[in-house]
C-alpha positions in Angstrom: -164.8 35.3 -19.3 -163.3 38.5 -18.3 -162.0 38.4 -14.1 -162.7 42.4 -13.6 -161.8 41.9 -9.6 -159.9 44.5 -8.2 -158.3 46.2 -5.4 -160.0 49.2 -4.1 -156.8 51.5 -4.6 -156.6 50.1 -8.0 -160.0 50.7 -9.4 -159.7 54.4 -8.1 -156.8 55.4 -9.2 -157.2 53.8 -13.0 -160.9 55.0 -13.4 -160.9 58.5 -11.7 -159.0 61.8 -12.9 -158.8 65.1 -11.2 -161.4 67.5 -12.4 -163.5 64.5 -13.3 -167.6 64.4 -12.0 -168.1 61.5 -9.9 -171.5 59.8 -8.9 -171.6 58.1 -5.6 -174.9 56.6 -5.6 -177.2 54.7 -2.8 -180.0 56.2 -1.4 -179.6 55.6 2.5 -178.6 51.7 1.8 -175.5 50.6 -0.3 -173.8 53.8 0.2 -170.2 53.8 -1.2 -168.5 54.9 1.5 -165.1 53.3 1.2 -164.6 54.7 -2.4 -165.3 57.9 -1.1 -162.7 57.4 1.7 -160.4 55.6 -1.3 -161.0 59.0 -3.3 -159.7 61.3 0.2 -156.9 58.8 0.3 -155.4 59.1 -3.0 -155.7 63.0 -2.6 -158.0 63.8 -5.7 -159.1 67.5 -6.4 -161.2 69.5 -8.5 -163.9 66.7 -8.5 -167.6 67.2 -8.6 -169.9 65.2 -7.1 -172.9 63.8 -8.4 -175.2 62.4 -5.3 -178.9 62.5 -4.8 -178.7 62.3 -1.1 -176.1 64.6 0.7 -174.5 62.6 4.0 -171.1 62.2 6.1 -169.4 61.2 3.1 -170.1 64.9 1.4 -168.8 66.6 4.5 -165.9 64.5 4.2 -165.1 64.7 0.7 -165.3 68.9 0.8 -163.4 68.6 4.3 -160.4 66.9 2.3 -160.5 69.5 -0.6 -161.3 67.1 -3.3 -164.5 68.8 -4.6 -165.2 72.1 -6.6 -168.8 70.8 -7.3 -172.0 69.2 -6.2 -175.1 68.1 -7.7 -177.7 66.9 -5.7 -181.3 67.1 -4.5 -181.1 66.7 -0.3 -178.6 68.5 1.9 -178.7 66.9 5.6 -177.0 64.2 7.6 -180.3 62.0 7.3 -181.9 61.8 10.8 -178.4 62.6 12.8 -177.8 66.0 12.3 -176.3 68.7 9.8 -173.4 68.7 7.5 -171.4 71.7 8.9 -168.2 71.5 6.1 -171.2 71.8 3.7 -172.7 74.4 5.6 -169.2 76.6 5.4 -169.2 76.3 2.0 -172.4 77.4 0.7 -173.4 79.4 3.2 -169.9 81.4 4.0 -167.9 80.6 0.9 -165.3 79.0 3.9 -162.3 78.3 2.5 -163.7 79.1 -0.9 -167.1 78.9 -3.0 -168.7 75.5 -4.0 -170.4 75.3 -7.3 -173.7 73.7 -6.4 -176.6 72.4 -9.1 -179.8 71.8 -7.2 -183.0 69.8 -8.1 -185.4 67.8 -6.7 -184.9 63.9 -6.1 -187.3 63.6 -9.5 -184.9 66.1 -11.1 -182.0 63.9 -10.4 -183.9 60.7 -11.0 -185.1 61.9 -14.4 -181.0 63.4 -15.5 -179.9 59.7 -14.8 -183.0 58.4 -16.8 -181.7 60.5 -19.6 -178.2 59.9 -19.1 -178.6 55.9 -19.2 -181.1 56.5 -22.0 -178.2 58.5 -24.1 -181.0 61.3 -24.2 -179.8 65.1 -24.3 -182.9 65.8 -21.7 -185.6 64.5 -20.3 -189.1 66.2 -19.4 -190.5 66.2 -15.6 -193.6 67.4 -14.9 -193.3 67.8 -10.9 -191.5 71.6 -11.5 -195.1 73.0 -12.4 -195.6 75.7 -9.7 -191.9 75.1 -8.6 -189.5 77.9 -7.3 -186.5 75.6 -8.2 -187.2 76.4 -12.0 -186.7 80.0 -11.2 -183.6 79.5 -9.5 -181.5 76.6 -11.7 -181.3 78.0 -15.2 -180.2 74.3 -16.0 -183.9 73.5 -15.9 -185.8 74.7 -18.8 -189.3 74.2 -20.9 -190.2 73.4 -24.1 -193.3 73.1 -26.1 -195.0 69.9 -26.0 -194.9 68.9 -29.9 -198.2 67.2 -29.3 -199.8 70.0 -28.2 -200.3 70.2 -25.1 -198.8 72.6 -22.1 -195.0 73.5 -22.1 -193.3 71.4 -19.8 -189.8 71.3 -17.8 -186.6 69.2 -19.1 -183.5 68.4 -17.0 -180.1 67.7 -19.0 -178.9 64.2 -18.9 -176.6 63.4 -16.6 -173.6 61.3 -18.0 -170.7 61.1 -15.0 -167.1 60.2 -15.9 -167.2 57.7 -13.5 -170.4 56.0 -11.6 -169.5 54.4 -8.5 -172.1 52.0 -6.3 -172.1 49.8 -3.8 -174.3 46.3 -3.6 -174.7 43.4 -1.7 -172.6 40.8 -4.0 -171.2 40.2 -7.4 -169.5 37.5 -9.4 -165.9 38.1 -10.8 -167.6 39.1 -14.1 -169.5 42.0 -12.8 -173.0 40.6 -12.3 -173.9 43.0 -9.7 -176.8 41.5 -7.2 -178.8 44.0 -5.1 -181.6 43.9 -2.9 -183.7 46.2 -0.4 -184.1 50.0 -1.2 -182.2 50.4 -4.3 -182.8 54.2 -5.3 -181.2 55.1 -8.5 -178.2 52.3 -8.7 -179.1 50.7 -12.0 -180.0 54.4 -13.8 -176.6 55.9 -12.7 -174.7 53.0 -13.1 -175.8 52.9 -17.2 -175.1 56.7 -17.4 -171.8 56.6 -16.2 -168.8 56.4 -18.4 -166.9 53.7 -16.4 -168.5 51.8 -13.9 -166.8 51.1 -10.8 -169.0 48.6 -8.3 -168.3 47.6 -4.7 -169.7 44.7 -3.3 -169.8 42.9 0.3 -168.5 39.9 -1.4 -167.9 38.3 -4.7 -169.5 34.8 -5.3 -169.5 32.0 -8.0 -171.2 32.9 -10.7 -173.5 29.9 -10.3 -174.8 32.1 -7.1 -175.5 35.1 -9.2 -177.1 32.7 -12.1 -179.7 30.8 -9.5 -181.5 34.4 -8.4 -181.5 36.3 -11.6 -184.1 38.9 -10.3 -181.6 40.1 -8.2 -178.9 41.4 -10.7 -179.4 44.8 -11.3 -176.1 45.6 -13.4 -174.9 43.4 -16.1 -171.2 42.6 -16.5 -170.6 43.9 -19.6 -171.0 47.7 -18.3 -168.5 47.1 -15.2 -165.5 48.2 -15.5 -163.9 46.8 -12.3 -165.6 45.0 -9.3 -164.1 45.5 -5.9 -165.0 43.4 -2.7 -165.1 45.9 -0.1 -166.6 44.2 3.3 -168.5 46.9 5.4 -168.0 49.2 2.3 -171.0 51.4 3.5 -170.7 52.0 6.7 -172.7 53.9 8.6 -175.1 53.3 6.1 -176.8 50.0 6.1 -176.5 46.8 3.9 -179.6 44.7 4.2 -178.7 41.3 5.2 -175.4 42.5 6.5 -175.6 45.2 8.4 -177.6 48.1 10.2 -177.1 51.8 9.7 -174.7 53.4 12.8 -176.7 56.1 14.0 -174.2 56.8 16.5 -171.5 57.3 14.0 -173.6 60.0 12.0 -174.3 61.8 15.1 -171.1 62.1 16.4 -170.0 63.4 13.0 -172.5 65.9 13.2 -170.9 67.1 16.6 -167.2 67.0 15.4 -168.0 68.8 12.2 -169.0 71.8 13.5 -165.4 72.7 13.6 -163.4 72.6 10.5 -160.0 72.0 12.1 -161.6 68.8 13.9 -162.6 67.5 10.6 -159.2 68.0 9.0 -158.0 66.2 12.0 -160.3 63.3 12.0 -159.2 62.8 8.1 -155.8 63.2 8.7 -156.3 60.5 11.5 -158.6 58.0 9.9 -158.6 58.5 6.4 -154.9 60.0 5.2 -153.3 57.6 8.3 -154.8 54.4 7.0 -153.9 52.4 4.0 -157.2 50.9 3.0 -160.5 50.4 4.3 -160.1 47.7 6.7 -157.4 49.3 8.7 -160.1 52.3 8.8 -162.7 49.9 10.4 -159.7 48.9 12.8 -159.1 52.0 14.0 -162.9 53.1 14.3 -163.4 49.8 16.2 -164.9 46.5 14.8 -166.6 45.5 17.8 -169.4 48.0 16.6 -170.3 45.6 14.0 -171.3 43.3 16.9 -174.3 45.9 17.4 -174.8 46.5 14.2 -174.8 42.8 12.8 -177.9 41.2 11.6 -179.7 38.7 13.7 -182.5 36.3 12.6 -186.1 37.7 13.1 -188.8 34.9 13.3 -192.6 36.0 12.3 -194.1 32.5 14.6 -197.2 33.7 16.2 -197.4 34.5 19.6 -200.2 33.0 21.5 -201.6 35.3 24.2 -203.9 32.7 26.6 -205.5 31.1 23.8 -205.3 33.5 21.6 -203.0 34.4 18.5 
């Protein structure tokens, strides 16, 4: 049995190279934010980011000069506002143009599914009647070999490195997650290399006791990294809630490129690791975000339940 635990710094430096395509997946939940910050901290460049749902980390990676391209299907800071660093790049080519490969959510799912299955492409019916296929030359049309109408296809997506976050794993890399899972499993199998960050490393017996929660098996994992609170400002079910205050503040701050640069210099380049970053923004925030017991006991209102 191989112990695959590593530090975040070690995992990122070992498995990521300048110019790679890196997938950072997690759909509003279990987002590998700490890993994105470590990519910034190590000053990687020329990367293409694959991420279904763009959010704060996309703005931060752009502001740090890490990205030359983006593969995505949703561009917004969730319900918290706009992503101004991304808007500067797309709308004004400031400070330079950004290669943007755009799909629908269904198109991104299909690309990961094809990549995970080691297929060259995957059919997708939902682009019928959509203008997106006219805008993106990588969405193509093929004949149905069974005699039906022609159908759109999207190319497989096989990132050089996939990074996902989860609740827990054992030291061998058997990864367990629950809640809103998004495309975590497919992205993991699609990647040529795989790093998983987790809230905690647990004994193998715990994983074996609840096997239905295992979404990624150890044999495809290259490194597993314990990073408590590694998804902040996003939520991790059972551990902490979403920090909407942080995300709203980011949309205000990011209106000015100079403010983004100053924030990154102080909070990412100016910190040694994720633990120091969290202490910089204030650990007391997690008192407000912590998960508390919720009881389902019926309430008696004047003799009626």
